[in-house]
PDB file with SEQRES, HELIX, SHEET and CRYST1 records, atoms N, CA, C and O in Angstrom:
SEQRES   1 A   86  MET GLN GLN LEU ILE ILE SER THR GLY SER ASN ILE SER          
SEQRES   2 A   86  PRO ARG GLY TYR PHE LEU ASN GLU ALA HIS SER LEU LEU          
SEQRES   3 A   86  GLU LYS GLU PHE GLY ARG SER SER SER HIS SER LEU ILE          
SEQRES   4 A   86  TYR GLY SER ASP ALA TRP GLY PHE ASP GLY LEU PRO PHE          
SEQRES   5 A   86  LEU ASN GLN VAL LEU ILE PHE LYS CYS GLN LEU GLU ALA          
SEQRES   6 A   86  GLN GLU VAL LEU GLU LYS ILE LEU ASP ILE GLU GLU SER          
SEQRES   7 A   86  LEU GLY ARG LYS ARG ASN PRO SER                              
HELIX    1 AA1 ARG A   15  PHE A   30  1                                  16    
HELIX    2 AA2 ALA A   65  SER A   78  1                                  14    
SHEET    1 AA1 3 GLN A   2  SER A  10  0                                        
SHEET    2 AA1 3 PHE A  52  CYS A  61 -1                                        
SHEET    3 AA1 3 SER A  35  HIS A  36 -1                                        
SHEET    1 AA2 2 TYR A  40  SER A  42  0                                        
SHEET    2 AA2 2 PHE A  52  CYS A  61 -1                                        
CRYST1    1.000    1.000    1.000  90.00  90.00  90.00 P 1           1          
ATOM      1  N   MET A   1      96.561 110.053  70.274  1.00  0.00           N  
ATOM      2  CA  MET A   1      97.470 109.075  70.842  1.00  0.00           C  
ATOM      3  C   MET A   1      96.657 108.065  71.647  1.00  0.00           C  
ATOM      4  O   MET A   1      95.718 108.430  72.355  1.00  0.00           O  
ATOM      5  N   GLN A   2      97.027 106.806  71.529  1.00  0.00           N  
ATOM      6  CA  GLN A   2      96.303 105.740  72.206  1.00  0.00           C  
ATOM      7  C   GLN A   2      97.087 105.232  73.407  1.00  0.00           C  
ATOM      8  O   GLN A   2      98.292 105.451  73.527  1.00  0.00           O  
ATOM      9  N   GLN A   3      96.371 104.550  74.289  1.00  0.00           N  
ATOM     10  CA  GLN A   3      97.035 103.893  75.408  1.00  0.00           C  
ATOM     11  C   GLN A   3      97.487 102.508  74.975  1.00  0.00           C  
ATOM     12  O   GLN A   3      96.749 101.767  74.325  1.00  0.00           O  
ATOM     13  N   LEU A   4      98.694 102.185  75.342  1.00  0.00           N  
ATOM     14  CA  LEU A   4      99.252 100.855  75.135  1.00  0.00           C  
ATOM     15  C   LEU A   4      99.417 100.246  76.521  1.00  0.00           C  
ATOM     16  O   LEU A   4     100.170 100.761  77.348  1.00  0.00           O  
ATOM     17  N   ILE A   5      98.716  99.157  76.770  1.00  0.00           N  
ATOM     18  CA  ILE A   5      98.762  98.503  78.078  1.00  0.00           C  
ATOM     19  C   ILE A   5      99.453  97.154  77.904  1.00  0.00           C  
ATOM     20  O   ILE A   5      98.996  96.299  77.145  1.00  0.00           O  
ATOM     21  N   ILE A   6     100.558  96.981  78.620  1.00  0.00           N  
ATOM     22  CA  ILE A   6     101.357  95.764  78.503  1.00  0.00           C  
ATOM     23  C   ILE A   6     101.466  95.103  79.869  1.00  0.00           C  
ATOM     24  O   ILE A   6     101.836  95.740  80.855  1.00  0.00           O  
ATOM     25  N   SER A   7     101.141  93.827  79.910  1.00  0.00           N  
ATOM     26  CA  SER A   7     101.316  93.032  81.116  1.00  0.00           C  
ATOM     27  C   SER A   7     102.637  92.288  80.993  1.00  0.00           C  
ATOM     28  O   SER A   7     102.846  91.544  80.035  1.00  0.00           O  
ATOM     29  N   THR A   8     103.524  92.486  81.955  1.00  0.00           N  
ATOM     30  CA  THR A   8     104.823  91.819  81.937  1.00  0.00           C  
ATOM     31  C   THR A   8     104.877  90.789  83.058  1.00  0.00           C  
ATOM     32  O   THR A   8     104.142  90.884  84.041  1.00  0.00           O  
ATOM     33  N   GLY A   9     105.745  89.818  82.900  1.00  0.00           N  
ATOM     34  CA  GLY A   9     105.892  88.813  83.940  1.00  0.00           C  
ATOM     35  C   GLY A   9     107.154  88.007  83.737  1.00  0.00           C  
ATOM     36  O   GLY A   9     107.655  87.884  82.619  1.00  0.00           O  
ATOM     37  N   SER A  10     107.668  87.456  84.830  1.00  0.00           N  
ATOM     38  CA  SER A  10     108.847  86.599  84.757  1.00  0.00           C  
ATOM     39  C   SER A  10     108.787  85.536  85.841  1.00  0.00           C  
ATOM     40  O   SER A  10     108.413  85.805  86.982  1.00  0.00           O  
ATOM     41  N   ASN A  11     109.167  84.317  85.453  1.00  0.00           N  
ATOM     42  CA  ASN A  11     109.355  83.254  86.437  1.00  0.00           C  
ATOM     43  C   ASN A  11     110.742  82.641  86.296  1.00  0.00           C  
ATOM     44  O   ASN A  11     110.997  81.533  86.769  1.00  0.00           O  
ATOM     45  N   ILE A  12     111.632  83.379  85.637  1.00  0.00           N  
ATOM     46  CA  ILE A  12     113.005  82.932  85.465  1.00  0.00           C  
ATOM     47  C   ILE A  12     113.885  83.735  86.421  1.00  0.00           C  
ATOM     48  O   ILE A  12     113.838  84.965  86.432  1.00  0.00           O  
ATOM     49  N   SER A  13     114.677  83.042  87.211  1.00  0.00           N  
ATOM     50  CA  SER A  13     115.525  83.687  88.203  1.00  0.00           C  
ATOM     51  C   SER A  13     116.702  84.385  87.529  1.00  0.00           C  
ATOM     52  O   SER A  13     117.310  83.811  86.625  1.00  0.00           O  
ATOM     53  N   PRO A  14     117.031  85.575  87.931  1.00  0.00           N  
ATOM     54  CA  PRO A  14     116.426  86.412  88.959  1.00  0.00           C  
ATOM     55  C   PRO A  14     115.209  87.168  88.408  1.00  0.00           C  
ATOM     56  O   PRO A  14     115.343  88.045  87.556  1.00  0.00           O  
ATOM     57  N   ARG A  15     114.032  86.813  88.908  1.00  0.00           N  
ATOM     58  CA  ARG A  15     112.768  87.332  88.377  1.00  0.00           C  
ATOM     59  C   ARG A  15     112.692  88.854  88.415  1.00  0.00           C  
ATOM     60  O   ARG A  15     112.261  89.479  87.445  1.00  0.00           O  
ATOM     61  N   GLY A  16     113.104  89.449  89.519  1.00  0.00           N  
ATOM     62  CA  GLY A  16     113.045  90.904  89.640  1.00  0.00           C  
ATOM     63  C   GLY A  16     113.912  91.610  88.613  1.00  0.00           C  
ATOM     64  O   GLY A  16     113.526  92.641  88.063  1.00  0.00           O  
ATOM     65  N   TYR A  17     115.083  91.051  88.361  1.00  0.00           N  
ATOM     66  CA  TYR A  17     115.977  91.628  87.359  1.00  0.00           C  
ATOM     67  C   TYR A  17     115.302  91.632  85.991  1.00  0.00           C  
ATOM     68  O   TYR A  17     115.278  92.660  85.313  1.00  0.00           O  
ATOM     69  N   PHE A  18     114.755  90.486  85.582  1.00  0.00           N  
ATOM     70  CA  PHE A  18     114.135  90.398  84.257  1.00  0.00           C  
ATOM     71  C   PHE A  18     112.921  91.322  84.140  1.00  0.00           C  
ATOM     72  O   PHE A  18     112.710  91.938  83.096  1.00  0.00           O  
ATOM     73  N   LEU A  19     112.138  91.417  85.189  1.00  0.00           N  
ATOM     74  CA  LEU A  19     110.974  92.302  85.160  1.00  0.00           C  
ATOM     75  C   LEU A  19     111.412  93.762  85.027  1.00  0.00           C  
ATOM     76  O   LEU A  19     110.848  94.509  84.227  1.00  0.00           O  
ATOM     77  N   ASN A  20     112.401  94.162  85.797  1.00  0.00           N  
ATOM     78  CA  ASN A  20     112.895  95.542  85.725  1.00  0.00           C  
ATOM     79  C   ASN A  20     113.579  95.834  84.395  1.00  0.00           C  
ATOM     80  O   ASN A  20     113.426  96.924  83.845  1.00  0.00           O  
ATOM     81  N   GLU A  21     114.324  94.877  83.878  1.00  0.00           N  
ATOM     82  CA  GLU A  21     114.995  95.057  82.593  1.00  0.00           C  
ATOM     83  C   GLU A  21     113.970  95.197  81.466  1.00  0.00           C  
ATOM     84  O   GLU A  21     114.140  96.018  80.565  1.00  0.00           O  
ATOM     85  N   ALA A  22     112.913  94.396  81.521  1.00  0.00           N  
ATOM     86  CA  ALA A  22     111.849  94.516  80.522  1.00  0.00           C  
ATOM     87  C   ALA A  22     111.216  95.907  80.582  1.00  0.00           C  
ATOM     88  O   ALA A  22     110.972  96.527  79.546  1.00  0.00           O  
ATOM     89  N   HIS A  23     110.952  96.392  81.786  1.00  0.00           N  
ATOM     90  CA  HIS A  23     110.376  97.734  81.963  1.00  0.00           C  
ATOM     91  C   HIS A  23     111.293  98.776  81.321  1.00  0.00           C  
ATOM     92  O   HIS A  23     110.829  99.651  80.590  1.00  0.00           O  
ATOM     93  N   SER A  24     112.574  98.680  81.593  1.00  0.00           N  
ATOM     94  CA  SER A  24     113.546  99.625  81.045  1.00  0.00           C  
ATOM     95  C   SER A  24     113.591  99.576  79.517  1.00  0.00           C  
ATOM     96  O   SER A  24     113.595 100.618  78.862  1.00  0.00           O  
ATOM     97  N   LEU A  25     113.625  98.378  78.955  1.00  0.00           N  
ATOM     98  CA  LEU A  25     113.683  98.234  77.501  1.00  0.00           C  
ATOM     99  C   LEU A  25     112.387  98.708  76.835  1.00  0.00           C  
ATOM    100  O   LEU A  25     112.424  99.300  75.756  1.00  0.00           O  
ATOM    101  N   LEU A  26     111.256  98.451  77.471  1.00  0.00           N  
ATOM    102  CA  LEU A  26     109.984  98.941  76.929  1.00  0.00           C  
ATOM    103  C   LEU A  26     109.960 100.468  76.927  1.00  0.00           C  
ATOM    104  O   LEU A  26     109.455 101.076  75.984  1.00  0.00           O  
ATOM    105  N   GLU A  27     110.500 101.090  77.972  1.00  0.00           N  
ATOM    106  CA  GLU A  27     110.544 102.552  78.007  1.00  0.00           C  
ATOM    107  C   GLU A  27     111.487 103.102  76.941  1.00  0.00           C  
ATOM    108  O   GLU A  27     111.250 104.197  76.431  1.00  0.00           O  
ATOM    109  N   LYS A  28     112.532 102.387  76.596  1.00  0.00           N  
ATOM    110  CA  LYS A  28     113.411 102.827  75.501  1.00  0.00           C  
ATOM    111  C   LYS A  28     112.667 102.816  74.167  1.00  0.00           C  
ATOM    112  O   LYS A  28     112.912 103.663  73.309  1.00  0.00           O  
ATOM    113  N   GLU A  29     111.762 101.859  73.996  1.00  0.00           N  
ATOM    114  CA  GLU A  29     111.006 101.746  72.742  1.00  0.00           C  
ATOM    115  C   GLU A  29     109.801 102.680  72.679  1.00  0.00           C  
ATOM    116  O   GLU A  29     109.527 103.276  71.638  1.00  0.00           O  
ATOM    117  N   PHE A  30     109.083 102.808  73.794  1.00  0.00           N  
ATOM    118  CA  PHE A  30     107.792 103.494  73.769  1.00  0.00           C  
ATOM    119  C   PHE A  30     107.767 104.797  74.567  1.00  0.00           C  
ATOM    120  O   PHE A  30     106.731 105.459  74.631  1.00  0.00           O  
ATOM    121  N   GLY A  31     108.886 105.171  75.171  1.00  0.00           N  
ATOM    122  CA  GLY A  31     108.920 106.357  76.018  1.00  0.00           C  
ATOM    123  C   GLY A  31     108.545 105.991  77.444  1.00  0.00           C  
ATOM    124  O   GLY A  31     108.176 104.854  77.736  1.00  0.00           O  
ATOM    125  N   ARG A  32     108.646 106.960  78.307  1.00  0.00           N  
ATOM    126  CA  ARG A  32     108.376 106.715  79.721  1.00  0.00           C  
ATOM    127  C   ARG A  32     106.938 106.238  79.921  1.00  0.00           C  
ATOM    128  O   ARG A  32     106.011 106.777  79.317  1.00  0.00           O  
ATOM    129  N   SER A  33     106.758 105.230  80.766  1.00  0.00           N  
ATOM    130  CA  SER A  33     105.403 104.735  81.032  1.00  0.00           C  
ATOM    131  C   SER A  33     104.616 105.812  81.761  1.00  0.00           C  
ATOM    132  O   SER A  33     105.124 106.459  82.677  1.00  0.00           O  
ATOM    133  N   SER A  34     103.371 105.995  81.343  1.00  0.00           N  
ATOM    134  CA  SER A  34     102.531 107.016  81.966  1.00  0.00           C  
ATOM    135  C   SER A  34     101.987 106.543  83.307  1.00  0.00           C  
ATOM    136  O   SER A  34     101.581 107.349  84.145  1.00  0.00           O  
ATOM    137  N   SER A  35     101.985 105.225  83.501  1.00  0.00           N  
ATOM    138  CA  SER A  35     101.530 104.642  84.753  1.00  0.00           C  
ATOM    139  C   SER A  35     101.979 103.186  84.798  1.00  0.00           C  
ATOM    140  O   SER A  35     102.276 102.583  83.766  1.00  0.00           O  
ATOM    141  N   HIS A  36     102.023 102.635  85.994  1.00  0.00           N  
ATOM    142  CA  HIS A  36     102.345 101.214  86.132  1.00  0.00           C  
ATOM    143  C   HIS A  36     101.796 100.710  87.458  1.00  0.00           C  
ATOM    144  O   HIS A  36     101.619 101.463  88.415  1.00  0.00           O  
ATOM    145  N   SER A  37     101.535  99.417  87.478  1.00  0.00           N  
ATOM    146  CA  SER A  37     101.031  98.794  88.698  1.00  0.00           C  
ATOM    147  C   SER A  37     102.182  98.482  89.635  1.00  0.00           C  
ATOM    148  O   SER A  37     103.353  98.598  89.273  1.00  0.00           O  
ATOM    149  N   LEU A  38     101.830  98.090  90.822  1.00  0.00           N  
ATOM    150  CA  LEU A  38     102.807  97.504  91.719  1.00  0.00           C  
ATOM    151  C   LEU A  38     103.223  96.156  91.148  1.00  0.00           C  
ATOM    152  O   LEU A  38     102.519  95.596  90.308  1.00  0.00           O  
ATOM    153  N   ILE A  39     104.345  95.637  91.590  1.00  0.00           N  
ATOM    154  CA  ILE A  39     104.762  94.289  91.208  1.00  0.00           C  
ATOM    155  C   ILE A  39     104.061  93.313  92.143  1.00  0.00           C  
ATOM    156  O   ILE A  39     104.056  93.503  93.360  1.00  0.00           O  
ATOM    157  N   TYR A  40     103.465  92.264  91.570  1.00  0.00           N  
ATOM    158  CA  TYR A  40     102.754  91.287  92.375  1.00  0.00           C  
ATOM    159  C   TYR A  40     103.133  89.883  91.935  1.00  0.00           C  
ATOM    160  O   TYR A  40     103.625  89.685  90.824  1.00  0.00           O  
ATOM    161  N   GLY A  41     102.906  88.925  92.795  1.00  0.00           N  
ATOM    162  CA  GLY A  41     103.250  87.537  92.518  1.00  0.00           C  
ATOM    163  C   GLY A  41     102.032  86.703  92.178  1.00  0.00           C  
ATOM    164  O   GLY A  41     100.927  86.973  92.648  1.00  0.00           O  
ATOM    165  N   SER A  42     102.244  85.691  91.360  1.00  0.00           N  
ATOM    166  CA  SER A  42     101.172  84.738  91.054  1.00  0.00           C  
ATOM    167  C   SER A  42     101.797  83.372  90.799  1.00  0.00           C  
ATOM    168  O   SER A  42     102.919  83.271  90.302  1.00  0.00           O  
ATOM    169  N   ASP A  43     101.062  82.332  91.144  1.00  0.00           N  
ATOM    170  CA  ASP A  43     101.539  80.971  90.919  1.00  0.00           C  
ATOM    171  C   ASP A  43     101.587  80.667  89.433  1.00  0.00           C  
ATOM    172  O   ASP A  43     100.791  81.187  88.652  1.00  0.00           O  
ATOM    173  N   ALA A  44     102.543  79.811  89.050  1.00  0.00           N  
ATOM    174  CA  ALA A  44     102.596  79.317  87.672  1.00  0.00           C  
ATOM    175  C   ALA A  44     101.342  78.486  87.424  1.00  0.00           C  
ATOM    176  O   ALA A  44     100.892  77.766  88.315  1.00  0.00           O  
ATOM    177  N   TRP A  45     100.777  78.578  86.230  1.00  0.00           N  
ATOM    178  CA  TRP A  45      99.558  77.860  85.902  1.00  0.00           C  
ATOM    179  C   TRP A  45      99.825  76.958  84.706  1.00  0.00           C  
ATOM    180  O   TRP A  45     100.335  77.413  83.683  1.00  0.00           O  
ATOM    181  N   GLY A  46      99.488  75.704  84.829  1.00  0.00           N  
ATOM    182  CA  GLY A  46      99.643  74.769  83.725  1.00  0.00           C  
ATOM    183  C   GLY A  46     100.993  74.073  83.672  1.00  0.00           C  
ATOM    184  O   GLY A  46     101.206  73.218  82.812  1.00  0.00           O  
ATOM    185  N   PHE A  47     101.899  74.413  84.557  1.00  0.00           N  
ATOM    186  CA  PHE A  47     103.200  73.757  84.620  1.00  0.00           C  
ATOM    187  C   PHE A  47     103.822  74.040  85.978  1.00  0.00           C  
ATOM    188  O   PHE A  47     103.409  74.956  86.690  1.00  0.00           O  
ATOM    189  N   ASP A  48     104.832  73.231  86.328  1.00  0.00           N  
ATOM    190  CA  ASP A  48     105.556  73.460  87.570  1.00  0.00           C  
ATOM    191  C   ASP A  48     106.659  74.479  87.305  1.00  0.00           C  
ATOM    192  O   ASP A  48     107.306  74.450  86.258  1.00  0.00           O  
ATOM    193  N   GLY A  49     106.861  75.357  88.240  1.00  0.00           N  
ATOM    194  CA  GLY A  49     107.926  76.344  88.092  1.00  0.00           C  
ATOM    195  C   GLY A  49     107.837  77.377  89.188  1.00  0.00           C  
ATOM    196  O   GLY A  49     106.945  77.342  90.034  1.00  0.00           O  
ATOM    197  N   LEU A  50     108.779  78.293  89.155  1.00  0.00           N  
ATOM    198  CA  LEU A  50     108.766  79.390  90.112  1.00  0.00           C  
ATOM    199  C   LEU A  50     107.496  80.208  89.943  1.00  0.00           C  
ATOM    200  O   LEU A  50     106.979  80.307  88.830  1.00  0.00           O  
ATOM    201  N   PRO A  51     106.982  80.792  91.010  1.00  0.00           N  
ATOM    202  CA  PRO A  51     105.877  81.736  90.860  1.00  0.00           C  
ATOM    203  C   PRO A  51     106.338  82.914  89.995  1.00  0.00           C  
ATOM    204  O   PRO A  51     107.527  83.229  89.936  1.00  0.00           O  
ATOM    205  N   PHE A  52     105.393  83.545  89.337  1.00  0.00           N  
ATOM    206  CA  PHE A  52     105.680  84.700  88.501  1.00  0.00           C  
ATOM    207  C   PHE A  52     105.694  85.976  89.318  1.00  0.00           C  
ATOM    208  O   PHE A  52     104.977  86.096  90.312  1.00  0.00           O  
ATOM    209  N   LEU A  53     106.510  86.928  88.898  1.00  0.00           N  
ATOM    210  CA  LEU A  53     106.356  88.321  89.289  1.00  0.00           C  
ATOM    211  C   LEU A  53     105.719  89.012  88.090  1.00  0.00           C  
ATOM    212  O   LEU A  53     106.123  88.774  86.952  1.00  0.00           O  
ATOM    213  N   ASN A  54     104.732  89.862  88.332  1.00  0.00           N  
ATOM    214  CA  ASN A  54     103.970  90.497  87.266  1.00  0.00           C  
ATOM    215  C   ASN A  54     103.858  91.992  87.494  1.00  0.00           C  
ATOM    216  O   ASN A  54     103.916  92.469  88.628  1.00  0.00           O  
ATOM    217  N   GLN A  55     103.696  92.728  86.396  1.00  0.00           N  
ATOM    218  CA  GLN A  55     103.459  94.166  86.466  1.00  0.00           C  
ATOM    219  C   GLN A  55     102.771  94.609  85.187  1.00  0.00           C  
ATOM    220  O   GLN A  55     103.052  94.085  84.108  1.00  0.00           O  
ATOM    221  N   VAL A  56     101.876  95.568  85.307  1.00  0.00           N  
ATOM    222  CA  VAL A  56     101.211  96.162  84.150  1.00  0.00           C  
ATOM    223  C   VAL A  56     101.795  97.553  83.932  1.00  0.00           C  
ATOM    224  O   VAL A  56     101.936  98.334  84.873  1.00  0.00           O  
ATOM    225  N   LEU A  57     102.132  97.851  82.674  1.00  0.00           N  
ATOM    226  CA  LEU A  57     102.702  99.143  82.291  1.00  0.00           C  
ATOM    227  C   LEU A  57     101.779  99.805  81.278  1.00  0.00           C  
ATOM    228  O   LEU A  57     101.205  99.130  80.423  1.00  0.00           O  
ATOM    229  N   ILE A  58     101.635 101.117  81.369  1.00  0.00           N  
ATOM    230  CA  ILE A  58     100.812 101.865  80.421  1.00  0.00           C  
ATOM    231  C   ILE A  58     101.670 102.923  79.751  1.00  0.00           C  
ATOM    232  O   ILE A  58     102.380 103.684  80.408  1.00  0.00           O  
ATOM    233  N   PHE A  59     101.585 102.952  78.424  1.00  0.00           N  
ATOM    234  CA  PHE A  59     102.320 103.924  77.616  1.00  0.00           C  
ATOM    235  C   PHE A  59     101.341 104.680  76.727  1.00  0.00           C  
ATOM    236  O   PHE A  59     100.239 104.203  76.458  1.00  0.00           O  
ATOM    237  N   LYS A  60     101.747 105.847  76.281  1.00  0.00           N  
ATOM    238  CA  LYS A  60     101.035 106.548  75.221  1.00  0.00           C  
ATOM    239  C   LYS A  60     101.766 106.189  73.936  1.00  0.00           C  
ATOM    240  O   LYS A  60     102.992 106.270  73.875  1.00  0.00           O  
ATOM    241  N   CYS A  61     101.022 105.794  72.913  1.00  0.00           N  
ATOM    242  CA  CYS A  61     101.667 105.213  71.736  1.00  0.00           C  
ATOM    243  C   CYS A  61     100.876 105.530  70.472  1.00  0.00           C  
ATOM    244  O   CYS A  61      99.648 105.601  70.494  1.00  0.00           O  
ATOM    245  N   GLN A  62     101.598 105.718  69.374  1.00  0.00           N  
ATOM    246  CA  GLN A  62     100.957 105.945  68.080  1.00  0.00           C  
ATOM    247  C   GLN A  62     101.228 104.816  67.093  1.00  0.00           C  
ATOM    248  O   GLN A  62     100.797 104.889  65.942  1.00  0.00           O  
ATOM    249  N   LEU A  63     101.923 103.788  67.518  1.00  0.00           N  
ATOM    250  CA  LEU A  63     102.279 102.690  66.621  1.00  0.00           C  
ATOM    251  C   LEU A  63     101.083 101.780  66.359  1.00  0.00           C  
ATOM    252  O   LEU A  63     100.158 101.690  67.166  1.00  0.00           O  
ATOM    253  N   GLU A  64     101.127 101.115  65.219  1.00  0.00           N  
ATOM    254  CA  GLU A  64     100.133 100.094  64.890  1.00  0.00           C  
ATOM    255  C   GLU A  64     100.423  98.836  65.703  1.00  0.00           C  
ATOM    256  O   GLU A  64     101.550  98.617  66.148  1.00  0.00           O  
ATOM    257  N   ALA A  65      99.403  98.020  65.889  1.00  0.00           N  
ATOM    258  CA  ALA A  65      99.516  96.822  66.729  1.00  0.00           C  
ATOM    259  C   ALA A  65     100.651  95.899  66.267  1.00  0.00           C  
ATOM    260  O   ALA A  65     101.379  95.368  67.106  1.00  0.00           O  
ATOM    261  N   GLN A  66     100.816  95.701  64.979  1.00  0.00           N  
ATOM    262  CA  GLN A  66     101.866  94.809  64.479  1.00  0.00           C  
ATOM    263  C   GLN A  66     103.256  95.340  64.835  1.00  0.00           C  
ATOM    264  O   GLN A  66     104.151  94.564  65.170  1.00  0.00           O  
ATOM    265  N   GLU A  67     103.434  96.652  64.764  1.00  0.00           N  
ATOM    266  CA  GLU A  67     104.717  97.253  65.128  1.00  0.00           C  
ATOM    267  C   GLU A  67     105.010  97.059  66.616  1.00  0.00           C  
ATOM    268  O   GLU A  67     106.138  96.754  67.004  1.00  0.00           O  
ATOM    269  N   VAL A  68     103.986  97.239  67.433  1.00  0.00           N  
ATOM    270  CA  VAL A  68     104.135  97.043  68.874  1.00  0.00           C  
ATOM    271  C   VAL A  68     104.529  95.592  69.153  1.00  0.00           C  
ATOM    272  O   VAL A  68     105.461  95.335  69.915  1.00  0.00           O  
ATOM    273  N   LEU A  69     103.825  94.654  68.542  1.00  0.00           N  
ATOM    274  CA  LEU A  69     104.125  93.233  68.740  1.00  0.00           C  
ATOM    275  C   LEU A  69     105.558  92.911  68.349  1.00  0.00           C  
ATOM    276  O   LEU A  69     106.255  92.210  69.083  1.00  0.00           O  
ATOM    277  N   GLU A  70     106.007  93.411  67.207  1.00  0.00           N  
ATOM    278  CA  GLU A  70     107.376  93.137  66.762  1.00  0.00           C  
ATOM    279  C   GLU A  70     108.401  93.675  67.759  1.00  0.00           C  
ATOM    280  O   GLU A  70     109.398  93.008  68.038  1.00  0.00           O  
ATOM    281  N   LYS A  71     108.171  94.860  68.292  1.00  0.00           N  
ATOM    282  CA  LYS A  71     109.098  95.440  69.260  1.00  0.00           C  
ATOM    283  C   LYS A  71     109.111  94.618  70.559  1.00  0.00           C  
ATOM    284  O   LYS A  71     110.172  94.386  71.140  1.00  0.00           O  
ATOM    285  N   ILE A  72     107.939  94.185  71.003  1.00  0.00           N  
ATOM    286  CA  ILE A  72     107.862  93.380  72.224  1.00  0.00           C  
ATOM    287  C   ILE A  72     108.565  92.030  72.033  1.00  0.00           C  
ATOM    288  O   ILE A  72     109.293  91.581  72.918  1.00  0.00           O  
ATOM    289  N   LEU A  73     108.350  91.389  70.888  1.00  0.00           N  
ATOM    290  CA  LEU A  73     109.010  90.113  70.625  1.00  0.00           C  
ATOM    291  C   LEU A  73     110.526  90.278  70.557  1.00  0.00           C  
ATOM    292  O   LEU A  73     111.265  89.407  71.016  1.00  0.00           O  
ATOM    293  N   ASP A  74     110.995  91.393  69.988  1.00  0.00           N  
ATOM    294  CA  ASP A  74     112.440  91.669  69.952  1.00  0.00           C  
ATOM    295  C   ASP A  74     112.997  91.827  71.368  1.00  0.00           C  
ATOM    296  O   ASP A  74     114.080  91.329  71.674  1.00  0.00           O  
ATOM    297  N   ILE A  75     112.250  92.521  72.225  1.00  0.00           N  
ATOM    298  CA  ILE A  75     112.689  92.701  73.616  1.00  0.00           C  
ATOM    299  C   ILE A  75     112.744  91.353  74.325  1.00  0.00           C  
ATOM    300  O   ILE A  75     113.710  91.061  75.029  1.00  0.00           O  
ATOM    301  N   GLU A  76     111.709  90.529  74.142  1.00  0.00           N  
ATOM    302  CA  GLU A  76     111.712  89.202  74.762  1.00  0.00           C  
ATOM    303  C   GLU A  76     112.936  88.409  74.319  1.00  0.00           C  
ATOM    304  O   GLU A  76     113.615  87.789  75.137  1.00  0.00           O  
ATOM    305  N   GLU A  77     113.207  88.436  73.028  1.00  0.00           N  
ATOM    306  CA  GLU A  77     114.347  87.692  72.496  1.00  0.00           C  
ATOM    307  C   GLU A  77     115.659  88.223  73.074  1.00  0.00           C  
ATOM    308  O   GLU A  77     116.546  87.438  73.413  1.00  0.00           O  
ATOM    309  N   SER A  78     115.792  89.552  73.190  1.00  0.00           N  
ATOM    310  CA  SER A  78     117.028  90.138  73.723  1.00  0.00           C  
ATOM    311  C   SER A  78     117.249  89.739  75.187  1.00  0.00           C  
ATOM    312  O   SER A  78     118.385  89.722  75.662  1.00  0.00           O  
ATOM    313  N   LEU A  79     116.163  89.417  75.899  1.00  0.00           N  
ATOM    314  CA  LEU A  79     116.264  88.983  77.294  1.00  0.00           C  
ATOM    315  C   LEU A  79     116.397  87.469  77.418  1.00  0.00           C  
ATOM    316  O   LEU A  79     116.432  86.935  78.527  1.00  0.00           O  
ATOM    317  N   GLY A  80     116.471  86.775  76.277  1.00  0.00           N  
ATOM    318  CA  GLY A  80     116.714  85.339  76.298  1.00  0.00           C  
ATOM    319  C   GLY A  80     115.480  84.464  76.374  1.00  0.00           C  
ATOM    320  O   GLY A  80     115.589  83.269  76.649  1.00  0.00           O  
ATOM    321  N   ARG A  81     114.290  85.044  76.132  1.00  0.00           N  
ATOM    322  CA  ARG A  81     113.075  84.219  76.198  1.00  0.00           C  
ATOM    323  C   ARG A  81     113.068  83.212  75.061  1.00  0.00           C  
ATOM    324  O   ARG A  81     113.332  83.548  73.906  1.00  0.00           O  
ATOM    325  N   LYS A  82     112.767  81.994  75.407  1.00  0.00           N  
ATOM    326  CA  LYS A  82     112.611  80.907  74.434  1.00  0.00           C  
ATOM    327  C   LYS A  82     111.140  80.532  74.382  1.00  0.00           C  
ATOM    328  O   LYS A  82     110.583  80.082  75.383  1.00  0.00           O  
ATOM    329  N   ARG A  83     110.514  80.705  73.249  1.00  0.00           N  
ATOM    330  CA  ARG A  83     109.108  80.334  73.088  1.00  0.00           C  
ATOM    331  C   ARG A  83     109.022  78.867  72.705  1.00  0.00           C  
ATOM    332  O   ARG A  83     109.715  78.408  71.797  1.00  0.00           O  
ATOM    333  N   ASN A  84     108.168  78.141  73.403  1.00  0.00           N  
ATOM    334  CA  ASN A  84     107.938  76.719  73.107  1.00  0.00           C  
ATOM    335  C   ASN A  84     106.656  76.604  72.315  1.00  0.00           C  
ATOM    336  O   ASN A  84     105.597  76.998  72.803  1.00  0.00           O  
ATOM    337  N   PRO A  85     106.724  76.068  71.091  1.00  0.00           N  
ATOM    338  CA  PRO A  85     105.481  75.884  70.335  1.00  0.00           C  
ATOM    339  C   PRO A  85     104.576  74.889  71.054  1.00  0.00           C  
ATOM    340  O   PRO A  85     105.035  73.869  71.568  1.00  0.00           O  
ATOM    341  N   SER A  86     103.265  75.209  71.080  1.00  0.00           N  
ATOM    342  CA  SER A  86     102.340  74.296  71.768  1.00  0.00           C  
ATOM    343  C   SER A  86     101.447  73.575  70.811  1.00  0.00           C  
ATOM    344  O   SER A  86     100.614  72.772  71.230  1.00  0.00           O  
TER     345      SER A  86                                                      
END                                                                             
């Protein structure tokens, strides 16, 4: 079994809600996180906006990288994330 390390973050209000909801949804997909960081703040970089709340989560996982990515993108979409092409 491998470690899956995911960095989460939100700058959309209510930031704490979205961060906690992401944590919950990730645990539904990958099982309980084996470890996680404290929640910390960081300034938005490259654009104006609310500062981010961030957290790192660690899971034990047997999925391939593409499967993990698809699940994460589905979670982002379910939380209303809109990706802007750059």
